C-alpha distance (Angstrom), angle and dihedral (degrees) to the residues before:
residue distance angle dihedral
M1 . . .
I2 3.81 . .
V3 3.76 122.3 .
D4 3.81 114.8 -146.5
A5 3.79 101.8 -151.7
H6 3.77 96.6 -169.8
H7 3.79 133.6 39.5
H8 3.82 139.0 126.3
L9 3.82 137.9 -140.8
W10 3.79 131.6 -166.2
D11 3.72 142.9 170.8
L12 3.81 114.4 -155.5
S13 3.80 91.9 -158.1
V14 3.87 88.0 63.0
R15 3.79 98.5 40.4
D16 3.76 138.9 -7.5
Q17 3.76 118.8 -116.5
D18 3.79 97.6 -139.3
W19 3.81 93.1 -172.4
I20 3.80 91.1 68.0
T21 3.80 99.1 90.5
G22 3.76 136.4 137.6
P23 3.81 131.5 30.8
G24 3.79 94.3 -75.1
L25 3.79 91.6 65.0
A26 3.80 96.8 35.6
P27 3.84 93.2 108.2
L28 3.85 88.2 63.8
R29 3.80 94.2 56.0
R30 3.80 95.3 100.3
D31 3.80 136.1 72.6
F32 3.80 118.7 -70.3
T33 3.81 109.6 -169.6
L34 3.76 139.3 174.2
G35 3.75 87.8 -101.3
D36 3.76 88.6 60.7
L37 3.78 94.2 46.5
R38 3.78 100.7 45.2
P39 3.82 99.4 71.2
E40 3.80 91.8 43.7
A41 3.79 91.2 50.1
H42 3.76 96.0 45.7
A43 3.80 91.9 47.8
A44 3.79 89.1 54.4
G45 3.79 93.5 49.5
V46 3.88 94.4 -106.7
G47 3.78 112.5 148.9
R48 3.81 102.3 169.4
T49 3.80 134.2 27.9
V50 3.79 142.8 -172.8
L51 3.83 113.4 -131.6
V52 3.80 111.7 -147.2
Q53 3.84 129.2 -158.3
T54 3.78 120.9 -103.7
V55 3.85 106.5 -177.3
T56 3.77 133.7 39.5
V57 3.73 100.6 -119.8
P58 3.79 125.7 115.9
E59 3.78 96.3 -130.0
E60 3.82 96.5 64.4
T61 3.84 98.2 68.1
P62 3.82 96.1 54.6
E63 3.84 89.1 48.1
F64 3.78 90.8 52.5
L65 3.77 93.0 47.5
A66 3.78 91.5 52.0
L67 3.83 89.2 49.4
A68 3.75 91.5 51.0
D69 3.80 88.8 50.2
R70 3.79 90.1 58.3
H71 3.76 101.6 40.8
E72 3.80 125.1 54.2
L73 3.81 93.7 -155.7
I74 3.83 90.1 73.1
G75 3.77 105.4 71.5
G76 3.80 97.4 172.4
V77 3.75 146.1 5.0
V78 3.81 129.9 -138.2
G79 3.77 101.3 -161.3
W80 3.80 138.4 179.4
T81 3.76 130.9 -113.7
D82 3.81 130.8 156.2
L83 3.80 104.8 -87.7
T84 3.82 91.5 -168.4
R85 3.85 96.9 58.6
P86 3.79 114.5 110.9
G87 3.79 91.3 -130.3
I88 3.82 96.2 54.7
V89 3.82 94.4 126.2
G90 3.81 91.4 56.1
E91 3.78 92.7 43.8
L92 3.81 92.9 54.5
A93 3.81 89.1 49.1
R94 3.82 89.9 50.4
L95 3.82 92.0 52.0
R96 3.77 91.3 49.2
A97 3.81 89.5 52.7
L98 3.78 95.1 52.8
P99 3.81 123.1 99.1
G100 3.79 103.6 -74.6
G101 3.83 91.2 14.1
R102 3.80 90.8 136.7
H103 3.79 87.4 69.6
L104 3.80 92.1 63.2
K105 3.79 102.8 110.7
G106 3.75 104.9 157.9
I107 3.83 149.6 -3.3
R108 3.78 129.1 -122.1
H109 3.85 135.0 -174.5
Q110 3.76 126.6 -168.3
V111 3.82 92.4 -109.5
Q112 3.84 89.5 159.5
A113 3.79 87.4 70.9
E114 3.83 96.8 49.9
P115 3.88 111.7 103.7
D116 3.82 90.9 -147.5
P117 3.84 107.1 83.5
E118 3.82 87.6 -157.5
W119 3.79 96.7 49.4
L120 3.84 89.4 126.9
L121 3.76 90.7 61.3
R122 3.80 97.0 56.3
P123 3.84 111.5 120.4
D124 3.82 91.9 -121.6
V125 3.83 91.5 50.6
R126 3.78 91.7 46.1
R127 3.81 87.7 54.7
G128 3.78 89.8 50.8
L129 3.77 93.1 49.2
A130 3.76 90.3 52.0
A131 3.79 88.8 52.9
V132 3.83 91.0 51.6
A133 3.80 89.4 52.7
D134 3.80 92.5 47.9
A135 3.81 89.9 51.8
G136 3.81 90.3 55.9
L137 3.79 94.6 -114.9
V138 3.78 130.5 128.6
Y139 3.81 127.1 -124.8
D140 3.84 122.0 -128.0
L141 3.79 116.7 -148.0
V142 3.77 117.2 -148.1
V143 3.75 102.0 179.1
R144 3.79 143.3 138.4
P145 3.78 124.4 -115.8
H146 3.79 95.8 -95.7
Q147 3.79 89.7 57.1
L148 3.80 95.2 54.7
P149 3.83 95.6 90.7
A150 3.81 88.7 61.5
C151 3.83 89.1 49.1
V152 3.79 89.4 55.5
R153 3.84 91.7 51.3
A154 3.81 91.8 45.8
A155 3.81 93.4 49.8
A156 3.83 90.4 48.3
E157 3.79 90.9 50.4
H158 3.82 92.8 50.7
P159 3.77 106.5 42.9
G160 3.83 91.5 163.1
L161 3.81 92.6 60.1
T162 3.77 123.3 79.2
F163 3.82 112.4 -135.5
V164 3.78 117.1 -156.2
L165 3.76 115.4 -159.3
D166 3.83 110.2 -145.3
H167 3.83 120.7 -145.3
L168 3.79 94.6 -2.5
G169 3.81 89.5 -72.8
K170 3.81 90.9 -62.7
P171 3.84 100.1 -78.6
P172 3.82 117.8 -155.5
I173 3.80 93.7 -104.8
A174 3.81 95.1 156.9
S175 3.78 89.8 60.7
G176 3.77 95.3 45.4
A177 3.84 92.7 -129.9
T178 3.77 120.5 134.7
E179 3.79 103.1 -179.1
P180 2.97 138.8 112.6
W181 3.83 85.4 10.0
A182 3.82 94.8 63.3
G183 3.79 94.4 50.7
A184 3.78 92.0 49.5
V185 3.82 92.3 48.5
R186 3.80 91.1 50.4
A187 3.83 89.5 51.9
L188 3.78 89.7 52.1
A189 3.81 92.6 45.9
A190 3.80 90.0 53.5
L191 3.81 87.9 71.8
P192 3.81 112.4 83.9
N193 3.86 94.5 -141.9
T194 3.78 93.6 65.2
V195 3.83 132.3 94.9
C196 3.81 132.6 178.1
K197 3.80 134.5 -142.9
L198 3.81 118.8 -136.4
S199 3.80 89.9 -140.9
G200 3.72 143.6 113.5
L201 3.84 95.6 35.7
V202 3.77 99.5 127.0
T203 3.78 94.9 54.0
E204 3.81 94.2 48.8
A205 3.83 87.8 55.3
D206 3.78 124.7 66.4
P207 3.82 99.3 -66.1
A208 3.80 92.2 -149.6
S209 3.81 101.8 46.6
W210 3.84 110.0 17.4
T211 3.78 119.7 140.9
V212 3.76 132.0 -167.9
R213 3.75 86.9 -110.3
D214 3.89 88.4 62.7
L215 3.80 91.1 53.3
R216 3.79 100.3 43.0
P217 3.87 98.9 80.7
Y218 3.80 90.0 57.5
A219 3.76 95.2 44.5
D220 3.77 89.7 49.2
V221 3.79 91.5 54.2
V222 3.77 93.7 56.1
L223 3.79 93.5 40.6
D224 3.79 89.1 54.5
A225 3.84 95.5 40.6
F226 3.84 101.1 43.1
G227 3.82 101.4 19.5
P228 3.79 122.4 -139.1
H229 3.80 94.0 -76.1
R230 3.81 90.4 63.7
L231 3.79 95.9 40.8
M232 3.80 126.4 84.6
F233 3.78 134.7 -174.0
G234 3.77 120.1 -116.1
S235 3.79 127.8 175.3
D236 3.87 98.2 -155.6
W237 3.84 85.5 -147.7
P238 2.96 128.0 -156.1
V239 3.83 93.9 20.4
C240 3.84 87.9 56.7
T241 3.82 89.3 64.2
L242 3.79 88.1 77.3
A243 3.81 85.9 75.1
A244 3.82 108.6 9.9
S245 3.74 144.1 7.5
Y246 3.83 123.4 -103.8
G247 3.76 91.1 -102.9
E248 3.78 92.9 49.1
V249 3.80 91.6 52.2
V250 3.77 91.0 53.3
A251 3.81 90.3 47.8
V252 3.81 91.6 49.2
A253 3.83 91.6 52.6
A254 3.80 89.6 48.4
G255 3.79 90.1 52.5
L256 3.79 93.6 47.4
T257 3.82 90.3 52.8
A258 3.79 97.2 39.2
G259 3.82 92.2 113.0
L260 3.78 94.2 60.1
S261 3.75 125.5 97.6
E262 3.81 118.7 -104.6
P263 3.88 93.1 -102.0
E264 3.85 89.1 50.2
R265 3.80 92.0 49.4
A266 3.80 89.7 47.7
A267 3.84 87.3 55.1
V268 3.83 93.3 52.0
F269 3.77 94.6 45.2
R270 3.76 102.0 35.4
T271 3.78 127.5 -11.4
T272 3.82 99.7 54.3
A273 3.79 92.2 55.5
A274 3.81 92.4 42.3
R275 3.78 90.8 53.2
V276 3.74 99.3 41.4
Y277 3.82 96.1 45.5
G278 3.82 96.0 33.4
L279 3.81 93.2 -123.9
């Protein structure tokens, strides 16, 4: 059984996804529901998933928790709450007490959209990260390469909190450049409380002409830096559909990890996610 450690869902009749703008993202401007995902996941051998937040509104996380409570496919939720609020400890406790609250496994904020490259190091954010650690949750990092140095400092300051790097930190695959991204990723991986998702590669490449050869240098960096036991597969569905189908993304990840042993492949495709997210 494969664990998909990163996907999204949305219903535009419930809530707008205000980040879906411009012609490049136009194919995403429709509903993507669990009913759409389930046959794709099952066809690819995926038996459990982690549902990840998309918008920074407080209503989304309780909705996702309730959905996970009703559907076995969703094993965990990485939700959003305002890390900077003074009552963050109580808010995390409230979320855990909601229907499906046991499925809350982590918190994520759209750090990639923050203009301050050191947003993670603000005193109020540091307090929020400490609360996430105390709650026994993990923290997903969705950042761009220039924000990685702050991730390194934040992870070093919170050794009791597991930081999960989404989408390899969004390397500039389309340009073919690897530095300074690779150096920053290696610095993050040097900290034992960090994990990385093998996800989001196809949409950081040229969506119309990418090849596995384009992606391999970036996958090799994280395989070498984190090792397979701190690396986990994520589809990033439905965002991935801008460049590849769900099945193609699974096949690409299988190809990029073909040189690993069976236990190492099991880590990437199942056991790392199960351990980190407590599935």
